[in-house]
C-alpha positions as CSV (number, residue, x, y, z in Angstrom):
1,M,103.4,199.0,162.2
2,A,101.7,201.7,160.0
3,R,104.3,201.2,157.3
4,L,103.6,197.4,157.3
5,N,99.9,198.1,157.0
6,V,100.4,200.5,154.1
7,L,102.7,198.0,152.4
8,L,100.2,195.2,152.9
9,L,97.5,197.4,151.5
10,I,99.5,198.2,148.4
11,I,100.2,194.5,147.9
12,V,96.5,193.7,148.3
13,I,95.5,196.4,145.8
14,A,98.2,195.2,143.3
15,C,96.9,191.6,143.6
16,A,93.3,192.8,143.2
17,L,94.3,194.7,140.0
18,G,96.1,191.6,138.8
19,V,93.0,189.5,139.3
20,V,90.8,192.0,137.5
21,T,93.2,192.3,134.6
22,S,93.4,188.5,134.3
23,Q,89.7,188.1,134.4
24,H,89.3,190.8,131.7
25,K,91.8,189.1,129.5
26,A,90.2,185.7,130.0
27,R,86.8,187.1,129.1
28,K,88.2,188.7,125.9
29,L,89.9,185.4,124.9
30,Y,86.7,183.5,125.6
31,V,84.7,185.9,123.3
32,E,87.4,185.5,120.7
33,L,87.3,181.7,121.0
34,Q,83.5,181.7,120.6
35,K,83.8,183.8,117.4
36,E,86.4,181.4,116.0
37,K,84.2,178.4,116.8
38,D,81.3,180.1,115.0
39,R,83.5,180.9,112.0
40,A,84.7,177.3,111.9
41,Q,81.1,176.0,112.0
42,Q,80.2,178.4,109.1
43,M,83.2,177.1,107.2
44,D,82.1,173.5,107.8
45,V,78.7,174.3,106.4
46,E,80.2,176.1,103.4
47,W,82.6,173.1,102.8
48,G,79.6,170.8,102.7
49,Q,77.8,173.0,100.2
50,L,80.9,173.2,98.0
51,Q,81.3,169.4,98.1
52,L,77.6,169.1,97.1
53,E,78.1,171.6,94.3
54,Q,81.2,169.9,93.1
55,G,79.4,166.6,92.9
56,T,76.6,168.2,91.0
57,L,78.8,170.0,88.5
58,A,81.1,167.0,87.9
59,M,78.3,164.6,87.1
60,P,79.3,162.7,83.9
61,A,76.0,163.4,82.1
62,R,76.3,167.1,82.8
63,V,79.9,167.2,81.6
64,E,79.1,165.3,78.5
65,R,76.1,167.6,77.7
66,L,78.2,170.7,78.2
67,A,81.0,169.3,76.0
68,A,78.5,168.6,73.2
69,V,76.6,171.9,73.5
70,Q,79.2,174.5,74.4
71,L,82.4,173.0,73.0
72,L,80.7,171.1,70.0
73,M,82.5,168.0,71.0
74,Q,81.3,164.6,69.9
75,T,82.3,160.9,70.4
76,P,84.9,159.9,67.8
77,Q,84.1,157.3,65.2
78,P,85.8,154.0,65.6
79,R,88.1,154.7,62.6
80,Q,89.3,157.9,64.3
81,I,90.5,156.1,67.5
82,R,94.2,155.3,67.9
83,Y,95.7,153.1,70.6
84,I,99.2,153.6,71.9
85,R,101.2,150.8,73.5
86,L,103.0,152.3,76.5
87,E,105.9,149.8,76.6
88,S,107.0,150.3,72.9
89,G,105.5,153.7,72.1
90,M,104.1,152.4,68.8
91,V,100.7,153.7,67.5
92,T,98.4,150.9,66.3
93,Q,95.0,150.8,64.8
94,P,92.2,148.5,65.9
């Protein structure tokens, strides 16, 4: 009978340790999950900011101004424009 009690006590202790270990792992995983959710939210905010910035930087008026000022580009004169027909590959003038 004493052996059975000792065996049952060992089993109960092993189960208790298993429960404690499982709870500890679950808490660690929960903390990690919360960190990843926070990180995902920060990335969503950053994505929104980047989309806004891209929209601002790609505005046609801004691109045209930068092309004129920094690259010294200008709209070509009508006589400088050439049209290409895609089906025949011939160059024509207006």
